[in-house]
N, CA and C atoms as a LAMMPS dump frame, in Angstrom:
ITEM: TIMESTEP
0
ITEM: NUMBER OF ATOMS
648
ITEM: BOX BOUNDS ff ff ff
-5.0000000000000000e+02 5.0000000000000000e+02
-5.0000000000000000e+02 5.0000000000000000e+02
-5.0000000000000000e+02 5.0000000000000000e+02
ITEM: ATOMS id mol type element x y z
1 1 1 N -42.465 -302.647 -37.209
2 1 2 C -41.67 -301.979 -36.289
3 1 3 C -40.135 -301.877 -36.738
4 2 1 N -39.786 -302.917 -37.375
5 2 2 C -38.437 -302.807 -37.967
6 2 3 C -38.373 -301.86 -38.88
7 3 1 N -38.968 -301.999 -39.762
8 3 2 C -39.123 -300.972 -40.86
9 3 3 C -38.784 -299.728 -40.136
10 4 1 N -39.869 -299.143 -39.319
11 4 2 C -39.586 -297.819 -38.857
12 4 3 C -38.339 -297.206 -38.182
13 5 1 N -37.688 -298.633 -37.255
14 5 2 C -36.672 -298.15 -36.849
15 5 3 C -35.268 -297.838 -38.203
16 6 1 N -35.374 -298.718 -39.035
17 6 2 C -34.607 -298.908 -40.234
18 6 3 C -34.801 -297.44 -40.967
19 7 1 N -35.743 -297.018 -41.238
20 7 2 C -36.088 -295.6 -41.487
21 7 3 C -35.666 -294.741 -40.706
22 8 1 N -35.79 -294.773 -39.758
23 8 2 C -35.277 -293.933 -38.453
24 8 3 C -33.701 -293.715 -38.478
25 9 1 N -33.11 -294.973 -38.73
26 9 2 C -31.57 -295.024 -38.656
27 9 3 C -31.034 -294.32 -39.935
28 10 1 N -31.925 -294.56 -41.159
29 10 2 C -31.427 -293.968 -42.15
30 10 3 C -31.484 -292.465 -42.164
31 11 1 N -32.428 -292.075 -41.789
32 11 2 C -32.578 -290.494 -41.648
33 11 3 C -31.265 -290.054 -40.934
34 12 1 N -31.274 -290.574 -39.507
35 12 2 C -30.114 -289.974 -38.655
36 12 3 C -28.708 -290.285 -39.384
37 13 1 N -28.593 -291.077 -40.044
38 13 2 C -27.322 -291.393 -40.83
39 13 3 C -26.988 -290.23 -42.04
40 14 1 N -28.096 -290.198 -42.616
41 14 2 C -28.276 -288.926 -43.576
42 14 3 C -28.201 -287.604 -42.895
43 15 1 N -28.764 -287.063 -41.938
44 15 2 C -28.588 -285.78 -41.217
45 15 3 C -27.206 -285.858 -40.842
46 16 1 N -26.823 -287.161 -40.075
47 16 2 C -25.059 -286.786 -39.799
48 16 3 C -24.154 -286.722 -41
49 17 1 N -24.686 -286.886 -42.166
50 17 2 C -23.686 -286.939 -43.5
51 17 3 C -23.794 -285.698 -43.922
52 18 1 N -25.063 -285.077 -43.747
53 18 2 C -25.261 -283.8 -44.391
54 18 3 C -24.175 -282.745 -43.127
55 19 1 N -24.242 -282.944 -42.007
56 19 2 C -23.786 -282.31 -40.707
57 19 3 C -22.159 -282.256 -40.971
58 20 1 N -21.75 -283.627 -41.411
59 20 2 C -20.631 -283.603 -41.448
60 20 3 C -20.017 -282.745 -42.83
61 21 1 N -20.723 -282.9 -44.111
62 21 2 C -20.433 -282.333 -45.261
63 21 3 C -20.176 -280.839 -44.841
64 22 1 N -21.666 -280.472 -44.136
65 22 2 C -21.607 -278.887 -44.284
66 22 3 C -20.291 -278.173 -43.453
67 23 1 N -19.93 -279.319 -42.251
68 23 2 C -18.754 -278.91 -41.511
69 23 3 C -17.361 -278.844 -42.099
70 24 1 N -17.404 -279.904 -43.251
71 24 2 C -16.125 -279.934 -44.187
72 24 3 C -16.187 -278.632 -44.851
73 25 1 N -17.189 -278.459 -45.504
74 25 2 C -17.304 -276.96 -46.305
75 25 3 C -16.951 -275.974 -45.543
76 26 1 N -17.493 -275.679 -44.246
77 26 2 C -17.244 -274.517 -43.526
78 26 3 C -15.664 -274.464 -43.531
79 27 1 N -15.107 -275.631 -42.779
80 27 2 C -13.629 -275.709 -42.556
81 27 3 C -12.91 -275.129 -43.761
82 28 1 N -13.483 -275.367 -44.891
83 28 2 C -12.847 -275.39 -46.631
84 28 3 C -12.903 -273.811 -46.456
85 29 1 N -14.017 -273.052 -46.243
86 29 2 C -14.372 -271.858 -46.636
87 29 3 C -13.543 -271.104 -45.474
88 30 1 N -13.381 -271.661 -44.342
89 30 2 C -12.661 -270.895 -43.155
90 30 3 C -11.304 -270.796 -43.365
91 31 1 N -10.471 -271.996 -44.283
92 31 2 C -9.474 -272.067 -44.585
93 31 3 C -8.887 -271.186 -45.543
94 32 1 N -9.926 -271.105 -46.826
95 32 2 C -9.828 -270.083 -48.037
96 32 3 C -9.633 -268.534 -47.409
97 33 1 N -10.967 -268.464 -46.667
98 33 2 C -10.742 -266.951 -46.079
99 33 3 C -9.423 -266.704 -45.5
100 34 1 N -8.727 -267.487 -44.465
101 34 2 C -7.934 -267.075 -43.793
102 34 3 C -6.736 -267.018 -44.934
103 35 1 N -6.344 -268.02 -45.853
104 35 2 C -5.71 -268.001 -46.852
105 35 3 C -5.418 -266.556 -47.502
106 36 1 N -6.721 -266.14 -47.97
107 36 2 C -6.98 -264.833 -48.782
108 36 3 C -6.621 -263.76 -47.953
109 37 1 N -6.84 -263.903 -46.532
110 37 2 C -6.521 -262.784 -45.702
111 37 3 C -4.729 -262.895 -45.325
112 38 1 N -4.271 -263.831 -45.263
113 38 2 C -2.538 -263.955 -45.113
114 38 3 C -2.081 -263.413 -46.19
115 39 1 N -2.757 -263.433 -47.741
116 39 2 C -2.333 -263.344 -48.853
117 39 3 C -2.173 -261.721 -49.006
118 40 1 N -3.528 -261.275 -48.606
119 40 2 C -3.614 -259.702 -48.615
120 40 3 C -2.571 -259.097 -47.623
121 41 1 N -2.678 -259.379 -46.495
122 41 2 C -1.642 -259.01 -45.116
123 41 3 C -0.352 -259.034 -45.98
124 42 1 N 0.151 -260.061 -46.702
125 42 2 C 1.79 -260.124 -46.965
126 42 3 C 1.563 -259.047 -48.005
127 43 1 N 0.507 -258.935 -49.188
128 43 2 C 0.619 -257.799 -50.316
129 43 3 C 0.98 -256.434 -49.347
130 44 1 N 0.059 -256.503 -48.355
131 44 2 C 0.306 -255.156 -47.737
132 44 3 C 1.422 -254.917 -47.187
133 45 1 N 1.988 -255.784 -46.378
134 45 2 C 3.486 -255.525 -45.767
135 45 3 C 4.186 -255.434 -47.016
136 46 1 N 4.116 -256.145 -48.11
137 46 2 C 5.167 -255.535 -49.229
138 46 3 C 5.113 -254.394 -49.742
139 47 1 N 3.951 -253.876 -49.748
140 47 2 C 3.481 -252.359 -50.175
141 47 3 C 4.327 -251.537 -49.28
142 48 1 N 3.88 -251.904 -47.755
143 48 2 C 4.608 -250.863 -46.965
144 48 3 C 5.98 -250.846 -46.663
145 49 1 N 6.787 -252.002 -47.268
146 49 2 C 8.121 -251.991 -47.21
147 49 3 C 8.822 -251.541 -48.434
148 50 1 N 7.859 -251.152 -49.501
149 50 2 C 8.506 -250.891 -50.71
150 50 3 C 7.267 -250.128 -51.454
151 51 1 N 6.912 -248.954 -50.998
152 51 2 C 6.006 -248.092 -51.488
153 51 3 C 5.944 -247.686 -53.017
154 52 1 N 7.386 -247.735 -53.259
155 52 2 C 7.675 -247.189 -54.675
156 52 3 C 7.32 -248.152 -55.739
157 53 1 N 7.362 -249.38 -55.337
158 53 2 C 7.093 -250.583 -56.179
159 53 3 C 5.905 -250.628 -56.852
160 54 1 N 5.038 -250.138 -56.476
161 54 2 C 3.364 -250.106 -57.041
162 54 3 C 3.228 -248.551 -57.536
163 55 1 N 4.34 -247.708 -57.566
164 55 2 C 3.792 -246.515 -57.649
165 55 3 C 4.855 -245.783 -58.876
166 56 1 N 4.538 -246.095 -59.883
167 56 2 C 5.531 -245.52 -61.069
168 56 3 C 5.872 -244.159 -61.078
169 57 1 N 6.856 -243.993 -61.577
170 57 2 C 7.09 -242.359 -61.665
171 57 3 C 6.323 -241.789 -62.674
172 58 1 N 5.787 -240.607 -62.369
173 58 2 C 5.163 -239.806 -63.327
174 58 3 C 5.795 -239.013 -64.368
175 59 1 N 5.222 -238.623 -65.343
176 59 2 C 5.849 -238.281 -67.096
177 59 3 C 6.56 -236.876 -66.407
178 60 1 N 6.018 -236.184 -65.414
179 60 2 C 6.693 -234.883 -65.23
180 60 3 C 7.717 -235.142 -64.48
181 61 1 N 7.982 -236.16 -63.456
182 61 2 C 9.037 -236.611 -62.757
183 61 3 C 10.208 -237.155 -63.819
184 62 1 N 9.777 -237.866 -64.749
185 62 2 C 10.671 -238.235 -65.641
186 62 3 C 11.197 -237.345 -66.41
187 63 1 N 10.481 -236.605 -67.002
188 63 2 C 10.986 -235.283 -67.711
189 63 3 C 12.063 -234.602 -66.858
190 64 1 N 11.41 -233.885 -65.683
191 64 2 C 12.542 -233.195 -64.836
192 64 3 C 13.829 -234.163 -64.768
193 65 1 N 13.807 -235.585 -64.51
194 65 2 C 15.089 -236.17 -64.481
195 65 3 C 15.819 -236.121 -65.491
196 66 1 N 15.261 -235.971 -66.834
197 66 2 C 15.99 -236.045 -67.876
198 66 3 C 16.454 -234.477 -68.215
199 67 1 N 15.645 -233.513 -67.778
200 67 2 C 16.282 -232.042 -67.969
201 67 3 C 17.548 -231.975 -67.134
202 68 1 N 17.398 -232.587 -65.767
203 68 2 C 18.454 -232.433 -64.754
204 68 3 C 19.879 -233.297 -65.362
205 69 1 N 19.7 -234.09 -66.109
206 69 2 C 20.745 -235.084 -66.61
207 69 3 C 21.088 -234.052 -68.116
208 70 1 N 20.417 -233.743 -68.796
209 70 2 C 21.004 -232.79 -69.869
210 70 3 C 21.788 -231.801 -69.475
211 71 1 N 21.3 -230.811 -68.331
212 71 2 C 21.777 -229.721 -67.589
213 71 3 C 23.134 -229.94 -67.324
214 72 1 N 23.119 -231.319 -66.65
215 72 2 C 24.587 -231.641 -66.127
216 72 3 C 25.678 -231.998 -67.478
217 73 1 N 25.026 -232.462 -68.326
218 73 2 C 26.133 -232.937 -69.319
219 73 3 C 26.328 -231.736 -70.114
220 74 1 N 25.362 -230.634 -70.35
221 74 2 C 25.658 -229.281 -70.794
222 74 3 C 26.697 -228.479 -70.173
223 75 1 N 26.665 -228.621 -69.05
224 75 2 C 27.44 -227.749 -67.979
225 75 3 C 29.08 -228.708 -67.982
226 76 1 N 29.098 -229.962 -68.348
227 76 2 C 30.45 -230.661 -68.451
228 76 3 C 30.922 -230.013 -69.808
229 77 1 N 30.158 -230.204 -70.821
230 77 2 C 30.62 -229.555 -72.309
231 77 3 C 30.847 -228.113 -72.22
232 78 1 N 30.33 -227.517 -71.413
233 78 2 C 30.653 -225.971 -71.447
234 78 3 C 32.144 -225.959 -70.739
235 79 1 N 32.287 -226.689 -69.744
236 79 2 C 33.608 -226.622 -68.978
237 79 3 C 34.785 -227.106 -69.946
238 80 1 N 34.412 -228.215 -70.563
239 80 2 C 35.431 -228.491 -71.699
240 80 3 C 35.88 -227.65 -72.785
241 81 1 N 34.745 -226.899 -73.214
242 81 2 C 34.908 -225.893 -74.511
243 81 3 C 35.592 -224.595 -73.773
244 82 1 N 35.33 -224.264 -72.561
245 82 2 C 36.045 -223.106 -71.931
246 82 3 C 37.456 -223.451 -71.911
247 83 1 N 37.887 -224.67 -71.26
248 83 2 C 39.106 -225.286 -71.034
249 83 3 C 40.153 -225.103 -72.461
250 84 1 N 39.291 -225.852 -73.175
251 84 2 C 40.162 -225.725 -74.724
252 84 3 C 40.104 -224.242 -75.527
253 85 1 N 39.365 -223.392 -74.989
254 85 2 C 39.667 -222.114 -75.548
255 85 3 C 40.556 -221.431 -74.854
256 86 1 N 40.883 -221.728 -73.745
257 86 2 C 41.509 -221.128 -72.747
258 86 3 C 43.002 -221.49 -72.96
259 87 1 N 43.465 -222.935 -73.274
260 87 2 C 44.551 -223.479 -73.991
261 87 3 C 44.831 -223.063 -75.396
262 88 1 N 44.014 -222.941 -76.28
263 88 2 C 44.229 -222.325 -77.462
264 88 3 C 44.808 -220.929 -77.675
265 89 1 N 44.059 -220.293 -76.569
266 89 2 C 44.599 -218.666 -76.272
267 89 3 C 45.775 -218.442 -76.052
268 90 1 N 45.952 -219.395 -74.917
269 90 2 C 47.65 -219.388 -74.263
270 90 3 C 48.582 -220.011 -75.356
271 91 1 N 48.36 -220.832 -76.106
272 91 2 C 49.163 -221.462 -77.435
273 91 3 C 49.155 -220.312 -78.535
274 92 1 N 48.199 -219.492 -78.932
275 92 2 C 48.412 -218.393 -79.551
276 92 3 C 49.437 -217.335 -79.074
277 93 1 N 49.057 -217.163 -78.107
278 93 2 C 49.917 -215.806 -77.216
279 93 3 C 51.397 -216.427 -77.257
280 94 1 N 51.716 -217.763 -77.234
281 94 2 C 52.982 -218.193 -77.292
282 94 3 C 53.647 -218.374 -78.377
283 95 1 N 52.943 -218.392 -79.487
284 95 2 C 53.319 -218.556 -80.799
285 95 3 C 53.617 -217.04 -81.446
286 96 1 N 52.771 -216.154 -80.823
287 96 2 C 53.03 -214.672 -81.317
288 96 3 C 54.526 -214.249 -80.775
289 97 1 N 54.439 -214.506 -79.343
290 97 2 C 55.886 -214.095 -78.572
291 97 3 C 56.97 -214.886 -79.322
292 98 1 N 56.782 -216.218 -79.606
293 98 2 C 57.817 -216.782 -80.114
294 98 3 C 58.216 -216.248 -81.77
295 99 1 N 57.094 -216.085 -82.121
296 99 2 C 57.531 -215.513 -83.636
297 99 3 C 57.92 -214.042 -83.685
298 100 1 N 57.545 -213.417 -82.756
299 100 2 C 58.126 -212.16 -82.486
300 100 3 C 59.608 -212.029 -81.959
301 101 1 N 59.997 -212.971 -81.042
302 101 2 C 61.384 -213.041 -80.748
303 101 3 C 62.206 -213.754 -81.712
304 102 1 N 61.432 -214.359 -82.674
305 102 2 C 62.368 -214.972 -83.853
306 102 3 C 62.636 -213.791 -84.804
307 103 1 N 61.795 -212.753 -84.814
308 103 2 C 61.979 -211.741 -86.241
309 103 3 C 62.895 -210.667 -85.197
310 104 1 N 62.989 -210.694 -84.028
311 104 2 C 63.576 -209.552 -83.297
312 104 3 C 65.373 -209.978 -83.312
313 105 1 N 65.652 -211.385 -83.162
314 105 2 C 66.675 -211.885 -83.126
315 105 3 C 67.047 -212.64 -84.516
316 106 1 N 66.313 -212.532 -85.369
317 106 2 C 66.758 -213.284 -86.546
318 106 3 C 68.074 -213.109 -87.036
319 107 1 N 68.729 -211.802 -87.141
320 107 2 C 69.764 -211.441 -87.249
321 107 3 C 71.028 -211.519 -86.551
322 108 1 N 70.767 -212.117 -85.188
323 108 2 C 71.797 -212.046 -84.232
324 108 3 C 73.321 -212.539 -84.738
325 109 1 N 73.203 -213.858 -85.57
326 109 2 C 74.586 -214.268 -85.865
327 109 3 C 75.078 -213.507 -86.766
328 110 1 N 74.09 -212.808 -87.794
329 110 2 C 74.95 -211.928 -88.631
330 110 3 C 75.67 -210.725 -88.168
331 111 1 N 74.89 -210.286 -87.41
332 111 2 C 75.498 -209.199 -86.643
333 111 3 C 76.625 -209.324 -85.579
334 112 1 N 76.717 -210.25 -85.038
335 112 2 C 77.641 -211.164 -84.142
336 112 3 C 79.172 -210.96 -85.088
337 113 1 N 78.885 -211.787 -86.453
338 113 2 C 80.003 -211.721 -87.216
339 113 3 C 80.538 -210.501 -87.768
340 114 1 N 79.679 -209.641 -87.816
341 114 2 C 80.026 -208.157 -88.368
342 114 3 C 80.511 -207.73 -87.252
343 115 1 N 80.476 -207.609 -86.104
344 115 2 C 81.329 -207.038 -84.891
345 115 3 C 82.851 -207.14 -85.247
346 116 1 N 83.152 -208.315 -85.812
347 116 2 C 84.875 -208.124 -85.938
348 116 3 C 85.303 -207.403 -87.022
349 117 1 N 84.259 -207.261 -88.223
350 117 2 C 84.678 -205.895 -88.773
351 117 3 C 84.438 -204.673 -88.191
352 118 1 N 83.681 -204.526 -87.333
353 118 2 C 83.515 -203.251 -86.615
354 118 3 C 84.701 -202.858 -86.006
355 119 1 N 85.023 -204.151 -85.331
356 119 2 C 86.301 -203.78 -84.025
357 119 3 C 87.633 -203.398 -85.221
358 120 1 N 87.687 -203.849 -86.333
359 120 2 C 88.651 -203.553 -87.129
360 120 3 C 88.902 -202.291 -87.66
361 121 1 N 87.563 -201.92 -88.042
362 121 2 C 87.525 -200.535 -88.412
363 121 3 C 87.8 -199.3 -87.474
364 122 1 N 87.521 -199.674 -86.23
365 122 2 C 87.794 -198.645 -84.882
366 122 3 C 89.292 -198.75 -84.824
367 123 1 N 90.131 -199.835 -85.01
368 123 2 C 91.533 -199.872 -84.858
369 123 3 C 91.974 -199.163 -86.18
370 124 1 N 91.376 -199.204 -87.116
371 124 2 C 92.081 -198.483 -88.491
372 124 3 C 91.855 -196.947 -88.11
373 125 1 N 90.623 -196.67 -87.532
374 125 2 C 90.557 -194.978 -87.34
375 125 3 C 91.494 -194.752 -86.392
376 126 1 N 91.717 -195.38 -85.221
377 126 2 C 92.672 -194.97 -84.012
378 126 3 C 94.102 -194.824 -84.994
379 127 1 N 94.469 -195.783 -85.867
380 127 2 C 95.836 -195.951 -86.523
381 127 3 C 95.796 -194.648 -87.197
382 128 1 N 94.95 -194.279 -88.03
383 128 2 C 94.891 -193.183 -88.969
384 128 3 C 94.999 -191.803 -88
385 129 1 N 94.968 -191.705 -86.77
386 129 2 C 95.271 -190.297 -86.153
387 129 3 C 96.638 -190.051 -86.264
388 130 1 N 97.563 -191.1 -85.908
389 130 2 C 98.844 -190.829 -85.859
390 130 3 C 99.568 -191.592 -87.118
391 131 1 N 98.904 -191.864 -88.008
392 131 2 C 99.468 -192.577 -89.384
393 131 3 C 100.361 -191.463 -90.306
394 132 1 N 101.54 -192.165 -90.663
395 132 2 C 102.292 -190.856 -91.554
396 132 3 C 102.155 -191.45 -92.964
397 133 1 N 101.837 -192.626 -93.264
398 133 2 C 101.693 -193.127 -94.636
399 133 3 C 100.115 -193.54 -94.858
400 134 1 N 99.631 -192.47 -95.754
401 134 2 C 98.28 -192.942 -95.911
402 134 3 C 97.878 -194.312 -96.744
403 135 1 N 98.871 -194.706 -97.388
404 135 2 C 98.885 -196.217 -97.969
405 135 3 C 98.492 -197.051 -97.168
406 136 1 N 98.952 -197.237 -95.741
407 136 2 C 99.192 -198.038 -94.65
408 136 3 C 97.445 -198.209 -94.348
409 137 1 N 96.827 -196.93 -94.211
410 137 2 C 95.262 -196.918 -94.035
411 137 3 C 94.466 -197.404 -95.035
412 138 1 N 94.909 -197.283 -96.191
413 138 2 C 94.026 -197.66 -97.25
414 138 3 C 94.151 -199.25 -97.456
415 139 1 N 95.548 -199.551 -97.229
416 139 2 C 95.494 -200.973 -97.128
417 139 3 C 94.986 -202.068 -96.172
418 140 1 N 94.647 -201.314 -94.57
419 140 2 C 93.876 -201.879 -93.656
420 140 3 C 92.541 -201.71 -93.954
421 141 1 N 91.877 -200.613 -94.438
422 141 2 C 90.61 -200.624 -94.772
423 141 3 C 90.433 -201.686 -95.99
424 142 1 N 91.629 -202.255 -97.161
425 142 2 C 91.155 -202.859 -98.077
426 142 3 C 91.177 -204.54 -97.566
427 143 1 N 91.963 -204.603 -96.445
428 143 2 C 91.966 -206.004 -95.675
429 143 3 C 90.517 -206.136 -95.249
430 144 1 N 90.058 -205.191 -94.348
431 144 2 C 88.768 -205.223 -93.925
432 144 3 C 87.564 -205.664 -94.732
433 145 1 N 87.498 -204.908 -95.781
434 145 2 C 86.715 -205.203 -97.011
435 145 3 C 86.783 -206.638 -97.571
436 146 1 N 87.839 -207.197 -97.869
437 146 2 C 87.861 -208.559 -98.222
438 146 3 C 87.482 -209.583 -97.165
439 147 1 N 87.754 -209.087 -95.863
440 147 2 C 87.441 -209.883 -95.077
441 147 3 C 85.796 -210.18 -94.712
442 148 1 N 85.351 -209.12 -94.96
443 148 2 C 83.885 -208.799 -94.872
444 148 3 C 82.906 -209.647 -95.557
445 149 1 N 83.29 -209.21 -97.029
446 149 2 C 83.198 -209.775 -98.214
447 149 3 C 83.089 -211.374 -98.245
448 150 1 N 84.488 -211.952 -97.706
449 150 2 C 84.589 -213.286 -97.582
450 150 3 C 83.886 -214.016 -96.919
451 151 1 N 83.386 -213.511 -95.867
452 151 2 C 82.45 -213.944 -94.628
453 151 3 C 81.149 -213.822 -95.095
454 152 1 N 80.894 -212.703 -95.698
455 152 2 C 79.247 -212.696 -96.032
456 152 3 C 79.149 -213.845 -97.573
457 153 1 N 80.093 -214.006 -98.199
458 153 2 C 79.567 -214.851 -99.344
459 153 3 C 79.858 -216.054 -98.781
460 154 1 N 80.86 -216.567 -98.14
461 154 2 C 81.068 -218.321 -97.49
462 154 3 C 79.967 -218.473 -96.601
463 155 1 N 79.562 -217.711 -95.687
464 155 2 C 78.609 -218.394 -94.511
465 155 3 C 77.269 -217.724 -94.887
466 156 1 N 76.797 -216.877 -95.527
467 156 2 C 75.676 -216.548 -95.73
468 156 3 C 75.376 -216.371 -97.188
469 157 1 N 75.836 -216.877 -97.993
470 157 2 C 75.556 -217.069 -99.631
471 157 3 C 75.264 -215.62 -100.24
472 158 1 N 75.71 -214.627 -99.62
473 158 2 C 75.472 -213.332 -100.433
474 158 3 C 76.602 -212.872 -101.097
475 159 1 N 76.002 -212.854 -102.713
476 159 2 C 77.261 -212.79 -103.657
477 159 3 C 76.96 -211.248 -104.311
478 160 1 N 77.759 -210.846 -104.655
479 160 2 C 77.738 -209.316 -105.6
480 160 3 C 77.775 -209.739 -106.942
481 161 1 N 77.211 -208.797 -107.931
482 161 2 C 77.51 -208.822 -109.353
483 161 3 C 77.223 -207.665 -109.777
484 162 1 N 77.807 -207.648 -110.893
485 162 2 C 77.661 -206.262 -111.933
486 162 3 C 78.921 -205.903 -111.982
487 163 1 N 79.367 -205.991 -113.153
488 163 2 C 80.866 -205.352 -113.512
489 163 3 C 80.73 -204.739 -115.33
490 164 1 N 81.567 -204.057 -115.367
491 164 2 C 81.523 -203.087 -116.679
492 164 3 C 81.952 -204.243 -118.134
493 165 1 N 81.138 -204.219 -118.88
494 165 2 C 81.028 -205.115 -120.387
495 165 3 C 79.897 -206.171 -119.918
496 166 1 N 79.226 -206.438 -118.799
497 166 2 C 78.222 -207.44 -118.71
498 166 3 C 77.226 -206.834 -119.697
499 167 1 N 76.519 -208.206 -120.078
500 167 2 C 75.145 -207.767 -120.781
501 167 3 C 73.986 -207.189 -120.026
502 168 1 N 73.302 -206.284 -120.323
503 168 2 C 72.422 -205.67 -119.411
504 168 3 C 71.152 -206.734 -119.187
505 169 1 N 70.68 -206.962 -118.264
506 169 2 C 69.525 -207.496 -117.813
507 169 3 C 68.536 -206.955 -116.617
508 170 1 N 67.345 -206.832 -117.263
509 170 2 C 66.276 -205.774 -116.494
510 170 3 C 65.989 -206.472 -115.193
511 171 1 N 66.165 -207.986 -115.181
512 171 2 C 65.867 -208.593 -113.967
513 171 3 C 67.031 -208.349 -112.912
514 172 1 N 68.184 -208.092 -113.073
515 172 2 C 69.233 -207.647 -112.406
516 172 3 C 69.717 -206.401 -112.528
517 173 1 N 69.647 -205.638 -113.219
518 173 2 C 70.142 -204.311 -113.312
519 173 3 C 68.879 -203.139 -113.295
520 174 1 N 69.323 -202.109 -112.817
521 174 2 C 68.454 -200.972 -112.9
522 174 3 C 69.295 -200.008 -113.58
523 175 1 N 68.803 -199.632 -114.742
524 175 2 C 69.673 -198.842 -115.501
525 175 3 C 68.794 -197.113 -115.168
526 176 1 N 70.188 -196.537 -114.969
527 176 2 C 69.773 -195.124 -114.467
528 176 3 C 70.293 -194.132 -115.564
529 177 1 N 70.687 -194.535 -116.67
530 177 2 C 71.379 -193.837 -117.761
531 177 3 C 71.49 -194.722 -118.815
532 178 1 N 71.706 -194.182 -120.071
533 178 2 C 72.352 -195.008 -121.337
534 178 3 C 72.953 -194.022 -122.174
535 179 1 N 73.952 -194.514 -122.937
536 179 2 C 74.46 -193.743 -124.18
537 179 3 C 74.484 -194.719 -125.113
538 180 1 N 74.553 -193.892 -126.413
539 180 2 C 74.45 -194.791 -127.856
540 180 3 C 75.904 -194.803 -128.147
541 181 1 N 76.504 -195.764 -128.552
542 181 2 C 77.952 -196.084 -128.971
543 181 3 C 77.864 -196.853 -130.304
544 182 1 N 78.955 -196.23 -131.012
545 182 2 C 79.214 -197.175 -132.422
546 182 3 C 79.804 -198.629 -132.213
547 183 1 N 79.356 -199.439 -133.032
548 183 2 C 80.048 -200.551 -132.76
549 183 3 C 79.306 -201.482 -131.817
550 184 1 N 78.328 -201.102 -130.848
551 184 2 C 77.598 -201.62 -130.006
552 184 3 C 76.539 -202.647 -130.553
553 185 1 N 76.509 -203.943 -130.332
554 185 2 C 75.483 -204.633 -131.242
555 185 3 C 74.273 -205.026 -129.866
556 186 1 N 74.501 -205.035 -128.821
557 186 2 C 73.914 -205.426 -127.633
558 186 3 C 73.804 -204.466 -126.587
559 187 1 N 73.004 -204.247 -125.674
560 187 2 C 72.863 -203.288 -124.558
561 187 3 C 74.047 -204.065 -123.484
562 188 1 N 74.937 -203.519 -123.015
563 188 2 C 75.97 -203.676 -122.189
564 188 3 C 75.889 -202.704 -120.882
565 189 1 N 76.827 -203.299 -119.939
566 189 2 C 76.859 -202.196 -119.176
567 189 3 C 78.193 -201.108 -119.112
568 190 1 N 77.745 -199.969 -119.227
569 190 2 C 78.834 -199.227 -119.533
570 190 3 C 79.666 -198.801 -118.036
571 191 1 N 78.946 -198.547 -117.057
572 191 2 C 79.383 -198.152 -115.966
573 191 3 C 78.505 -198.817 -114.858
574 192 1 N 79.17 -198.804 -113.862
575 192 2 C 78.319 -199.774 -112.565
576 192 3 C 78.845 -198.737 -111.423
577 193 1 N 77.476 -198.184 -110.741
578 193 2 C 77.35 -196.937 -110.013
579 193 3 C 77.243 -197.605 -108.516
580 194 1 N 76.439 -198.906 -108.48
581 194 2 C 76.359 -199.73 -107.375
582 194 3 C 76.274 -201.145 -107.707
583 195 1 N 77.174 -201.987 -107.099
584 195 2 C 76.83 -203.439 -107.307
585 195 3 C 75.286 -203.731 -106.855
586 196 1 N 75.227 -204.978 -107.505
587 196 2 C 73.84 -205.646 -107.069
588 196 3 C 74.184 -207.057 -106.342
589 197 1 N 73.36 -207.179 -105.322
590 197 2 C 73.707 -208.661 -104.313
591 197 3 C 72.552 -209.485 -104.199
592 198 1 N 72.744 -210.813 -104.491
593 198 2 C 71.923 -212.076 -104.482
594 198 3 C 72.379 -212.442 -103
595 199 1 N 70.942 -212.96 -102.484
596 199 2 C 71.001 -213.862 -101.308
597 199 3 C 70.724 -215.28 -101.893
598 200 1 N 71.701 -215.944 -102.189
599 200 2 C 71.436 -217.281 -102.727
600 200 3 C 70.977 -216.986 -104.119
601 201 1 N 69.681 -217.376 -104.503
602 201 2 C 69.162 -217.154 -105.728
603 201 3 C 68.609 -215.96 -105.765
604 202 1 N 67.923 -215.125 -105.032
605 202 2 C 67.261 -213.996 -104.948
606 202 3 C 67.849 -212.805 -104.994
607 203 1 N 67.591 -211.871 -105.718
608 203 2 C 67.861 -210.475 -105.934
609 203 3 C 67.718 -209.831 -104.704
610 204 1 N 68.356 -209.116 -103.79
611 204 2 C 67.931 -208.276 -102.885
612 204 3 C 68.579 -206.771 -103.105
613 205 1 N 69.275 -206.611 -103.941
614 205 2 C 69.451 -205.337 -104.33
615 205 3 C 69.968 -205.348 -105.974
616 206 1 N 69.085 -204.78 -106.627
617 206 2 C 69.411 -204.344 -108.347
618 206 3 C 70.926 -203.65 -108.15
619 207 1 N 71.709 -204.128 -109.375
620 207 2 C 72.906 -203.284 -109.79
621 207 3 C 72.282 -202.058 -110.429
622 208 1 N 72.762 -200.904 -109.855
623 208 2 C 72.679 -199.469 -110.663
624 208 3 C 73.782 -199.321 -111.605
625 209 1 N 73.08 -199.157 -112.782
626 209 2 C 74.295 -199.09 -114.107
627 209 3 C 73.552 -198.061 -115.257
628 210 1 N 74.819 -197.601 -115.789
629 210 2 C 74.463 -196.956 -117.181
630 210 3 C 74.861 -197.871 -118.356
631 211 1 N 73.991 -197.857 -119.349
632 211 2 C 73.644 -198.872 -120.332
633 211 3 C 74.592 -198.381 -121.638
634 212 1 N 75.3 -199.018 -122.436
635 212 2 C 75.573 -198.816 -123.517
636 212 3 C 74.468 -199.556 -124.777
637 213 1 N 74.087 -198.673 -125.59
638 213 2 C 72.917 -199.311 -126.588
639 213 3 C 73.776 -199.113 -127.874
640 214 1 N 73.222 -199.887 -128.932
641 214 2 C 73.391 -199.639 -130.131
642 214 3 C 72.966 -198.406 -130.862
643 215 1 N 73.982 -197.75 -131.314
644 215 2 C 73.683 -196.334 -132.333
645 215 3 C 72.458 -196.25 -133.229
646 216 1 N 71.342 -195.501 -133.226
647 216 2 C 70.519 -195.847 -134.129
648 216 3 C 70.767 -195.284 -135.234
């Protein structure tokens, strides 16, 4: 009798133990299911809040963005080129104008200096209308000539050359005639029809001369 009771007690304990273990497993499964559901819900909320996080841009969208960026850079570069072209064109026009003005008024200083000589000529002409002595007119003209020559030589380095008896130099003289002469050993200036002029070291007008040459 006692043995049967013991067996019954043991069976009841095993049944209770199995029931308890099954309950624990059910609770664990329930907990894991709830945790998984919460995790899924959290992920869904994250996707809902930031839908682009899980949706990367397509190649077409990236290409369109790149094209838009390049078009913007191209427009900026084009604007810079047009601005620089406009600046250069304005600079070119300004230089042309300044160069033209420089050429137009390059002789202003010289012409202003020549005005004094012109005024003196006017006064000499007026004096000649009532002059009784031609020598006074000639002296006045000679003074004007000396004054003008002095001004041109001292201020502008304009020097005249060419005198009778000078050696002939084709770099300086233009022979418009020649004559053979006895006793002449080298070509010399027989007559000077027009003086030559140098501006500093540059010939601006050759002297027009007749040349004496050795007799053949």
